[in-house]
Every structure is written in structure tokens, then in C-alpha cells.
All heavy atoms as TSV, in Angstrom:
chain	resi	resn	atom	element	x	y	z
A	1	MET	N	N	152.696	117.754	16.694
A	1	MET	CA	C	153.144	118.343	15.457
A	1	MET	C	C	154.668	118.371	15.456
A	1	MET	O	O	155.300	118.665	16.458
A	1	MET	CB	C	152.589	119.771	15.346
A	1	MET	CG	C	152.906	120.413	14.023
A	1	MET	SD	S	152.276	122.103	13.854
A	1	MET	CE	C	150.547	121.869	14.005
A	2	LYS	N	N	155.260	118.059	14.306
A	2	LYS	CA	C	156.707	118.060	14.198
A	2	LYS	C	C	157.245	119.469	14.314
A	2	LYS	O	O	156.595	120.438	13.937
A	2	LYS	CB	C	157.130	117.446	12.868
A	2	LYS	CG	C	156.818	115.966	12.809
A	2	LYS	CD	C	157.169	115.211	11.560
A	2	LYS	CE	C	157.837	115.851	10.437
A	2	LYS	NZ	N	158.106	114.984	9.315
A	3	LYS	N	N	158.458	119.595	14.867
A	3	LYS	CA	C	159.054	120.916	15.054
A	3	LYS	C	C	159.269	121.637	13.737
A	3	LYS	O	O	159.226	122.851	13.684
A	3	LYS	CB	C	160.372	120.804	15.803
A	3	LYS	CG	C	160.211	120.803	17.285
A	3	LYS	CD	C	161.521	121.116	17.933
A	3	LYS	CE	C	161.281	121.364	19.408
A	3	LYS	NZ	N	162.448	121.841	20.075
A	4	SER	N	N	159.509	120.890	12.659
A	4	SER	CA	C	159.752	121.540	11.372
A	4	SER	C	C	158.507	122.252	10.868
A	4	SER	O	O	158.604	123.218	10.123
A	4	SER	CB	C	160.217	120.504	10.338
A	4	SER	OG	O	159.204	119.530	10.133
A	5	ARG	N	N	157.337	121.804	11.289
A	5	ARG	CA	C	156.089	122.453	10.879
A	5	ARG	C	C	155.570	123.424	11.923
A	5	ARG	O	O	154.724	124.254	11.632
A	5	ARG	CB	C	155.024	121.398	10.610
A	5	ARG	CG	C	155.308	120.577	9.392
A	5	ARG	CD	C	154.167	119.678	9.079
A	5	ARG	NE	N	154.488	118.824	7.966
A	5	ARG	CZ	C	153.751	117.827	7.565
A	5	ARG	NH1	N	152.642	117.542	8.229
A	5	ARG	NH2	N	154.098	117.109	6.539
A	6	GLN	N	N	156.061	123.320	13.142
A	6	GLN	CA	C	155.557	124.134	14.236
A	6	GLN	C	C	155.860	125.619	14.021
A	6	GLN	O	O	154.990	126.463	14.234
A	6	GLN	CB	C	156.179	123.672	15.547
A	6	GLN	CG	C	155.673	124.422	16.755
A	6	GLN	CD	C	156.311	123.925	18.035
A	6	GLN	OE1	O	157.245	123.133	18.007
A	6	GLN	NE2	N	155.827	124.387	19.147
A	7	THR	N	N	157.059	125.954	13.596
A	7	THR	CA	C	157.440	127.350	13.448
A	7	THR	C	C	156.627	128.077	12.382
A	7	THR	O	O	156.089	129.149	12.658
A	7	THR	CB	C	158.950	127.468	13.167
A	7	THR	OG1	O	159.663	126.821	14.229
A	7	THR	CG2	C	159.378	128.911	13.092
A	8	PRO	N	N	156.491	127.551	11.157
A	8	PRO	CA	C	155.691	128.276	10.163
A	8	PRO	C	C	154.225	128.435	10.558
A	8	PRO	O	O	153.614	129.477	10.298
A	8	PRO	CB	C	155.812	127.431	8.896
A	8	PRO	CG	C	157.005	126.593	9.087
A	8	PRO	CD	C	157.151	126.397	10.557
A	9	VAL	N	N	153.667	127.433	11.220
A	9	VAL	CA	C	152.277	127.524	11.657
A	9	VAL	C	C	152.141	128.589	12.739
A	9	VAL	O	O	151.201	129.389	12.728
A	9	VAL	CB	C	151.779	126.149	12.173
A	9	VAL	CG1	C	150.444	126.271	12.867
A	9	VAL	CG2	C	151.694	125.167	11.021
A	10	LEU	N	N	153.091	128.638	13.663
A	10	LEU	CA	C	153.072	129.635	14.722
A	10	LEU	C	C	153.215	131.039	14.162
A	10	LEU	O	O	152.511	131.960	14.574
A	10	LEU	CB	C	154.190	129.342	15.727
A	10	LEU	CG	C	154.160	130.051	17.066
A	10	LEU	CD1	C	152.825	129.827	17.765
A	10	LEU	CD2	C	155.293	129.565	17.935
A	11	VAL	N	N	154.100	131.208	13.199
A	11	VAL	CA	C	154.287	132.519	12.567
A	11	VAL	C	C	153.029	132.931	11.809
A	11	VAL	O	O	152.569	134.076	11.913
A	11	VAL	CB	C	155.517	132.513	11.642
A	11	VAL	CG1	C	155.578	133.773	10.802
A	11	VAL	CG2	C	156.788	132.360	12.452
A	12	ALA	N	N	152.442	132.006	11.057
A	12	ALA	CA	C	151.232	132.328	10.294
A	12	ALA	C	C	150.077	132.701	11.217
A	12	ALA	O	O	149.362	133.682	10.964
A	12	ALA	CB	C	150.842	131.140	9.411
A	13	ALA	N	N	149.904	131.956	12.299
A	13	ALA	CA	C	148.833	132.270	13.248
A	13	ALA	C	C	149.083	133.615	13.918
A	13	ALA	O	O	148.144	134.398	14.122
A	13	ALA	CB	C	148.731	131.159	14.291
A	14	SER	N	N	150.327	133.906	14.234
A	14	SER	CA	C	150.654	135.172	14.871
A	14	SER	C	C	150.395	136.346	13.944
A	14	SER	O	O	149.828	137.365	14.347
A	14	SER	CB	C	152.124	135.178	15.299
A	14	SER	OG	O	152.355	134.150	16.214
A	15	ILE	N	N	150.789	136.219	12.696
A	15	ILE	CA	C	150.548	137.280	11.720
A	15	ILE	C	C	149.060	137.482	11.513
A	15	ILE	O	O	148.576	138.616	11.425
A	15	ILE	CB	C	151.280	136.971	10.398
A	15	ILE	CG1	C	152.791	137.089	10.608
A	15	ILE	CG2	C	150.806	137.888	9.280
A	15	ILE	CD1	C	153.619	136.620	9.443
A	16	LEU	N	N	148.320	136.389	11.466
A	16	LEU	CA	C	146.864	136.485	11.321
A	16	LEU	C	C	146.238	137.212	12.510
A	16	LEU	O	O	145.361	138.066	12.325
A	16	LEU	CB	C	146.271	135.085	11.165
A	16	LEU	CG	C	144.803	134.997	10.803
A	16	LEU	CD1	C	144.548	135.662	9.449
A	16	LEU	CD2	C	144.356	133.560	10.759
A	17	LEU	N	N	146.678	136.916	13.714
A	17	LEU	CA	C	146.165	137.607	14.904
A	17	LEU	C	C	146.474	139.105	14.853
A	17	LEU	O	O	145.636	139.938	15.186
A	17	LEU	CB	C	146.762	137.010	16.172
A	17	LEU	CG	C	146.088	135.766	16.710
A	17	LEU	CD1	C	146.907	135.195	17.864
A	17	LEU	CD2	C	144.686	136.061	17.163
A	18	ILE	N	N	147.682	139.447	14.414
A	18	ILE	CA	C	148.068	140.856	14.333
A	18	ILE	C	C	147.220	141.580	13.290
A	18	ILE	O	O	146.741	142.694	13.525
A	18	ILE	CB	C	149.575	140.987	14.031
A	18	ILE	CG1	C	150.381	140.490	15.237
A	18	ILE	CG2	C	149.940	142.424	13.682
A	18	ILE	CD1	C	151.859	140.336	14.971
A	19	ILE	N	N	146.985	140.948	12.142
A	19	ILE	CA	C	146.169	141.570	11.099
A	19	ILE	C	C	144.731	141.739	11.562
A	19	ILE	O	O	144.131	142.811	11.388
A	19	ILE	CB	C	146.244	140.743	9.797
A	19	ILE	CG1	C	147.642	140.856	9.185
A	19	ILE	CG2	C	145.185	141.193	8.798
A	19	ILE	CD1	C	147.895	139.930	8.032
A	20	ILE	N	N	144.168	140.709	12.171
A	20	ILE	CA	C	142.787	140.795	12.644
A	20	ILE	C	C	142.659	141.863	13.728
A	20	ILE	O	O	141.685	142.617	13.752
A	20	ILE	CB	C	142.300	139.418	13.148
A	20	ILE	CG1	C	142.136	138.456	11.978
A	20	ILE	CG2	C	140.982	139.539	13.899
A	20	ILE	CD1	C	141.855	137.029	12.382
A	21	SER	N	N	143.658	141.955	14.604
A	21	SER	CA	C	143.586	142.955	15.668
A	21	SER	C	C	143.616	144.370	15.108
A	21	SER	O	O	143.028	145.281	15.689
A	21	SER	CB	C	144.706	142.762	16.678
A	21	SER	OG	O	145.952	143.174	16.146
A	22	SER	N	N	144.270	144.559	13.972
A	22	SER	CA	C	144.307	145.901	13.384
A	22	SER	C	C	142.988	146.270	12.722
A	22	SER	O	O	142.731	147.451	12.470
A	22	SER	CB	C	145.454	145.998	12.377
A	22	SER	OG	O	145.169	145.221	11.238
A	23	LEU	N	N	142.129	145.304	12.448
A	23	LEU	CA	C	140.843	145.570	11.803
A	23	LEU	C	C	139.728	145.880	12.799
A	23	LEU	O	O	138.647	146.303	12.398
A	23	LEU	CB	C	140.434	144.366	10.947
A	23	LEU	CG	C	141.377	144.025	9.793
A	23	LEU	CD1	C	140.922	142.746	9.112
A	23	LEU	CD2	C	141.461	145.159	8.806
A	24	ILE	N	N	139.982	145.677	14.093
A	24	ILE	CA	C	138.959	145.911	15.111
A	24	ILE	C	C	138.842	147.418	15.367
A	24	ILE	O	O	139.841	148.073	15.658
A	24	ILE	CB	C	139.311	145.178	16.416
A	24	ILE	CG1	C	139.298	143.671	16.185
A	24	ILE	CG2	C	138.346	145.553	17.528
A	24	ILE	CD1	C	139.776	142.868	17.365
A	25	PRO	N	N	137.628	147.957	15.280
A	25	PRO	CA	C	137.440	149.392	15.545
A	25	PRO	C	C	137.453	149.677	17.040
A	25	PRO	O	O	136.416	149.749	17.699
A	25	PRO	CB	C	136.067	149.677	14.922
A	25	PRO	CG	C	135.339	148.378	15.000
A	25	PRO	CD	C	136.388	147.305	14.857
A	26	SER	N	N	138.632	149.864	17.606
A	26	SER	CA	C	138.776	149.964	19.058
A	26	SER	C	C	138.267	151.287	19.628
A	26	SER	O	O	138.074	151.395	20.836
A	26	SER	CB	C	140.243	149.782	19.447
A	26	SER	OG	O	141.024	150.804	18.852
A	27	ASP	N	N	138.039	152.291	18.798
A	27	ASP	CA	C	137.585	153.576	19.314
A	27	ASP	C	C	136.091	153.574	19.649
A	27	ASP	O	O	135.588	154.504	20.272
A	27	ASP	CB	C	137.894	154.694	18.329
A	27	ASP	CG	C	137.313	154.438	16.949
A	27	ASP	OD1	O	136.964	153.284	16.655
A	27	ASP	OD2	O	137.225	155.405	16.161
A	28	GLN	N	N	135.379	152.514	19.279
A	28	GLN	CA	C	133.939	152.453	19.519
A	28	GLN	C	C	133.581	151.906	20.895
A	28	GLN	O	O	132.507	152.166	21.404
A	28	GLN	CB	C	133.262	151.604	18.441
A	28	GLN	CG	C	133.359	152.206	17.061
A	28	GLN	CD	C	132.710	151.315	16.017
A	28	GLN	OE1	O	132.202	150.253	16.331
A	28	GLN	NE2	N	132.741	151.756	14.774
A	29	SER	N	N	134.474	151.133	21.491
A	29	SER	CA	C	134.135	150.480	22.750
A	29	SER	C	C	135.403	150.142	23.527
A	29	SER	O	O	136.447	149.832	22.934
A	29	SER	CB	C	133.357	149.190	22.464
A	29	SER	OG	O	133.262	148.396	23.611
A	30	THR	N	N	135.296	150.197	24.841
A	30	THR	CA	C	136.418	149.803	25.690
A	30	THR	C	C	136.704	148.318	25.536
A	30	THR	O	O	137.863	147.900	25.520
A	30	THR	CB	C	136.094	150.115	27.162
A	30	THR	OG1	O	135.774	151.503	27.263
A	30	THR	CG2	C	137.250	149.804	28.069
A	31	TRP	N	N	135.648	147.511	25.409
A	31	TRP	CA	C	135.819	146.059	25.255
A	31	TRP	C	C	136.538	145.725	23.956
A	31	TRP	O	O	137.378	144.829	23.926
A	31	TRP	CB	C	134.475	145.343	25.312
A	31	TRP	CG	C	133.885	145.361	26.682
A	31	TRP	CD1	C	132.845	146.114	27.120
A	31	TRP	CD2	C	134.333	144.613	27.813
A	31	TRP	NE1	N	132.605	145.884	28.444
A	31	TRP	CE2	C	133.501	144.968	28.900
A	31	TRP	CE3	C	135.345	143.688	28.012
A	31	TRP	CZ2	C	133.670	144.408	30.169
A	31	TRP	CZ3	C	135.505	143.136	29.272
A	31	TRP	CH2	C	134.677	143.497	30.323
A	32	LEU	N	N	136.202	146.448	22.889
A	32	LEU	CA	C	136.880	146.198	21.615
A	32	LEU	C	C	138.350	146.613	21.695
A	32	LEU	O	O	139.219	145.955	21.121
A	32	LEU	CB	C	136.180	146.941	20.481
A	32	LEU	CG	C	134.817	146.397	20.075
A	32	LEU	CD1	C	134.186	147.284	19.010
A	32	LEU	CD2	C	134.931	144.970	19.576
A	33	GLY	N	N	138.620	147.667	22.429
A	33	GLY	CA	C	140.012	148.075	22.632
A	33	GLY	C	C	140.787	147.032	23.413
A	33	GLY	O	O	141.945	146.742	23.103
A	34	ALA	N	N	140.145	146.475	24.431
A	34	ALA	CA	C	140.799	145.423	25.218
A	34	ALA	C	C	141.029	144.176	24.371
A	34	ALA	O	O	142.088	143.548	24.440
A	34	ALA	CB	C	139.954	145.087	26.435
A	35	LEU	N	N	140.035	143.819	23.554
A	35	LEU	CA	C	140.176	142.661	22.671
A	35	LEU	C	C	141.307	142.880	21.676
A	35	LEU	O	O	142.112	141.984	21.421
A	35	LEU	CB	C	138.859	142.403	21.930
A	35	LEU	CG	C	138.867	141.261	20.924
A	35	LEU	CD1	C	139.117	139.934	21.627
A	35	LEU	CD2	C	137.555	141.221	20.152
A	36	GLN	N	N	141.387	144.087	21.125
A	36	GLN	CA	C	142.454	144.402	20.179
A	36	GLN	C	C	143.822	144.272	20.850
A	36	GLN	O	O	144.747	143.700	20.279
A	36	GLN	CB	C	142.271	145.817	19.638
A	36	GLN	CG	C	143.321	146.206	18.624
A	36	GLN	CD	C	143.174	147.635	18.161
A	36	GLN	OE1	O	142.817	148.506	18.942
A	36	GLN	NE2	N	143.430	147.864	16.895
A	37	THR	N	N	143.934	144.766	22.066
A	37	THR	CA	C	145.204	144.692	22.790
A	37	THR	C	C	145.587	143.243	23.085
A	37	THR	O	O	146.753	142.860	22.922
A	37	THR	CB	C	145.105	145.488	24.105
A	37	THR	OG1	O	144.747	146.840	23.793
A	37	THR	CG2	C	146.401	145.474	24.866
A	38	LEU	N	N	144.625	142.437	23.504
A	38	LEU	CA	C	144.907	141.028	23.788
A	38	LEU	C	C	145.325	140.267	22.531
A	38	LEU	O	O	146.258	139.465	22.560
A	38	LEU	CB	C	143.687	140.359	24.420
A	38	LEU	CG	C	143.378	140.761	25.855
A	38	LEU	CD1	C	142.050	140.161	26.294
A	38	LEU	CD2	C	144.499	140.322	26.774
A	39	MET	N	N	144.636	140.520	21.430
A	39	MET	CA	C	144.985	139.830	20.177
A	39	MET	C	C	146.356	140.262	19.671
A	39	MET	O	O	147.140	139.428	19.199
A	39	MET	CB	C	143.913	140.088	19.127
A	39	MET	CG	C	142.607	139.390	19.422
A	39	MET	SD	S	141.352	139.710	18.185
A	39	MET	CE	C	141.987	138.755	16.818
A	40	LEU	N	N	146.657	141.539	19.774
A	40	LEU	CA	C	147.969	142.023	19.359
A	40	LEU	C	C	149.059	141.423	20.236
A	40	LEU	O	O	150.104	140.977	19.738
A	40	LEU	CB	C	148.010	143.551	19.414
A	40	LEU	CG	C	149.303	144.213	18.981
A	40	LEU	CD1	C	149.618	143.881	17.526
A	40	LEU	CD2	C	149.221	145.711	19.167
A	41	GLY	N	N	148.809	141.372	21.543
A	41	GLY	CA	C	149.778	140.769	22.457
A	41	GLY	C	C	150.003	139.294	22.170
A	41	GLY	O	O	151.136	138.817	22.182
A	42	ALA	N	N	148.925	138.569	21.876
A	42	ALA	CA	C	149.058	137.143	21.551
A	42	ALA	C	C	149.837	136.960	20.255
A	42	ALA	O	O	150.657	136.041	20.129
A	42	ALA	CB	C	147.671	136.507	21.445
A	43	GLY	N	N	149.590	137.839	19.292
A	43	GLY	CA	C	150.321	137.754	18.027
A	43	GLY	C	C	151.804	138.020	18.209
A	43	GLY	O	O	152.649	137.312	17.670
A	44	LEU	N	N	152.136	139.036	18.992
A	44	LEU	CA	C	153.547	139.344	19.246
A	44	LEU	C	C	154.218	138.243	20.052
A	44	LEU	O	O	155.371	137.881	19.794
A	44	LEU	CB	C	153.670	140.681	19.963
A	44	LEU	CG	C	153.273	141.902	19.132
A	44	LEU	CD1	C	153.297	143.145	19.994
A	44	LEU	CD2	C	154.177	142.059	17.937
A	45	LEU	N	N	153.499	137.692	21.026
A	45	LEU	CA	C	154.038	136.588	21.816
A	45	LEU	C	C	154.302	135.369	20.927
A	45	LEU	O	O	155.325	134.695	21.055
A	45	LEU	CB	C	153.079	136.225	22.946
A	45	LEU	CG	C	153.519	135.099	23.873
A	45	LEU	CD1	C	154.780	135.501	24.629
A	45	LEU	CD2	C	152.415	134.758	24.843
A	46	GLY	N	N	153.388	135.102	20.001
A	46	GLY	CA	C	153.577	133.987	19.070
A	46	GLY	C	C	154.796	134.169	18.191
A	46	GLY	O	O	155.541	133.222	17.936
A	47	CYS	N	N	155.022	135.398	17.731
A	47	CYS	CA	C	156.220	135.670	16.920
A	47	CYS	C	C	157.487	135.448	17.739
A	47	CYS	O	O	158.464	134.887	17.243
A	47	CYS	CB	C	156.181	137.095	16.377
A	47	CYS	SG	S	155.013	137.329	15.030
A	48	CYS	N	N	157.467	135.886	18.991
A	48	CYS	CA	C	158.632	135.682	19.864
A	48	CYS	C	C	158.879	134.196	20.126
A	48	CYS	O	O	160.019	133.739	20.127
A	48	CYS	CB	C	158.437	136.419	21.184
A	48	CYS	SG	S	158.493	138.201	21.020
A	49	MET	N	N	157.796	133.446	20.321
A	49	MET	CA	C	157.939	132.009	20.542
A	49	MET	C	C	158.485	131.313	19.306
A	49	MET	O	O	159.316	130.412	19.400
A	49	MET	CB	C	156.595	131.407	20.948
A	49	MET	CG	C	156.171	131.778	22.341
A	49	MET	SD	S	154.522	131.202	22.771
A	49	MET	CE	C	154.633	129.458	22.470
A	50	ALA	N	N	158.025	131.727	18.133
A	50	ALA	CA	C	158.523	131.136	16.894
A	50	ALA	C	C	160.007	131.427	16.719
A	50	ALA	O	O	160.774	130.563	16.289
A	50	ALA	CB	C	157.729	131.668	15.705
A	51	LEU	N	N	160.422	132.636	17.075
A	51	LEU	CA	C	161.832	132.988	16.994
A	51	LEU	C	C	162.654	132.144	17.954
A	51	LEU	O	O	163.740	131.663	17.609
A	51	LEU	CB	C	162.013	134.473	17.298
A	51	LEU	CG	C	163.435	135.010	17.207
A	51	LEU	CD1	C	163.971	134.897	15.782
A	51	LEU	CD2	C	163.478	136.452	17.658
A	52	ALA	N	N	162.133	131.909	19.152
A	52	ALA	CA	C	162.836	131.092	20.135
A	52	ALA	C	C	162.957	129.642	19.662
A	52	ALA	O	O	164.001	129.013	19.829
A	52	ALA	CB	C	162.114	131.142	21.473
A	53	VAL	N	N	161.910	129.128	19.038
A	53	VAL	CA	C	161.953	127.754	18.513
A	53	VAL	C	C	162.980	127.666	17.399
A	53	VAL	O	O	163.768	126.724	17.331
A	53	VAL	CB	C	160.551	127.326	18.008
A	53	VAL	CG1	C	160.639	126.042	17.208
A	53	VAL	CG2	C	159.602	127.153	19.178
A	54	CYS	N	N	162.995	128.671	16.543
A	54	CYS	CA	C	163.937	128.689	15.419
A	54	CYS	C	C	165.373	128.759	15.935
A	54	CYS	O	O	166.244	128.055	15.449
A	54	CYS	CB	C	163.619	129.875	14.517
A	54	CYS	SG	S	164.614	129.942	13.035
A	55	GLN	N	N	165.626	129.603	16.925
A	55	GLN	CA	C	166.965	129.730	17.481
A	55	GLN	C	C	167.383	128.451	18.210
A	55	GLN	O	O	168.539	128.049	18.152
A	55	GLN	CB	C	167.041	130.904	18.445
A	55	GLN	CG	C	167.027	132.234	17.750
A	55	GLN	CD	C	167.069	133.390	18.733
A	55	GLN	OE1	O	166.898	133.218	19.924
A	55	GLN	NE2	N	167.286	134.578	18.216
A	56	GLY	N	N	166.438	127.808	18.872
A	56	GLY	CA	C	166.740	126.561	19.579
A	56	GLY	C	C	167.134	125.463	18.628
A	56	GLY	O	O	167.976	124.626	18.938
A	57	ARG	N	N	166.534	125.464	17.446
A	57	ARG	CA	C	166.861	124.455	16.454
A	57	ARG	C	C	168.253	124.671	15.880
A	57	ARG	O	O	168.924	123.733	15.494
A	57	ARG	CB	C	165.845	124.496	15.315
A	57	ARG	CG	C	165.255	123.173	15.031
A	57	ARG	CD	C	164.363	123.210	13.872
A	57	ARG	NE	N	163.541	124.419	13.921
A	57	ARG	CZ	C	162.576	124.681	13.097
A	57	ARG	NH1	N	162.296	123.853	12.150
A	57	ARG	NH2	N	161.875	125.780	13.183
A	58	GLN	N	N	168.669	125.936	15.795
A	58	GLN	CA	C	169.973	126.247	15.229
A	58	GLN	C	C	171.091	126.193	16.271
A	58	GLN	O	O	172.256	126.336	15.934
A	58	GLN	CB	C	169.947	127.629	14.577
A	58	GLN	CG	C	169.043	127.685	13.365
A	58	GLN	CD	C	168.960	129.084	12.792
A	58	GLN	OE1	O	169.511	130.022	13.335
A	58	GLN	NE2	N	168.256	129.211	11.687
A	59	GLY	N	N	170.720	126.017	17.527
A	59	GLY	CA	C	171.704	125.881	18.585
A	59	GLY	C	C	172.300	127.198	19.063
A	59	GLY	O	O	173.427	127.259	19.478
A	60	TRP	N	N	171.535	128.287	19.011
A	60	TRP	CA	C	172.042	129.596	19.469
A	60	TRP	C	C	171.981	129.695	20.935
A	60	TRP	O	O	171.238	129.410	21.683
A	60	TRP	CB	C	171.234	130.716	18.839
A	60	TRP	CG	C	171.503	130.882	17.385
A	60	TRP	CD1	C	172.306	130.127	16.587
A	60	TRP	CD2	C	170.923	131.867	16.530
A	60	TRP	NE1	N	172.264	130.581	15.308
A	60	TRP	CE2	C	171.425	131.645	15.241
A	60	TRP	CE3	C	170.038	132.902	16.716
A	60	TRP	CZ2	C	171.075	132.433	14.168
A	60	TRP	CZ3	C	169.694	133.663	15.637
A	60	TRP	CH2	C	170.213	133.435	14.379
């Protein structure tokens, strides 16, 4: 995938993971809480990676 398309796709996937993780009823089960934490972490990591790609393109 071209770098020009990589950042928006990464941001969209990360936002989707964060939204889905907020919909999981984590108070019902320890496993659901763990899943929510993993999805939220993956979403935040994706946002950080997208920011790094964007900064790398701008030469920061």
C-alpha cells in the first residue's frame, strides 16, 4: 500500500478499534475486560504509528 494511503487507513482502523472497545460490556466478565483493554491498546498504538508515519513524511 502506498504511504499516502497508509496513514488514513491506519487512523480509521484505530478509531474503529477504539469505538468498538468502548461498546464491550467489560463489567460482565474478566475476559471481556481483557479484550476491551487489548482493543483499546491496539487502537492507541495505531494512532501513534499513524502520527509517526505522518511526521516521517514531513521530515520532523
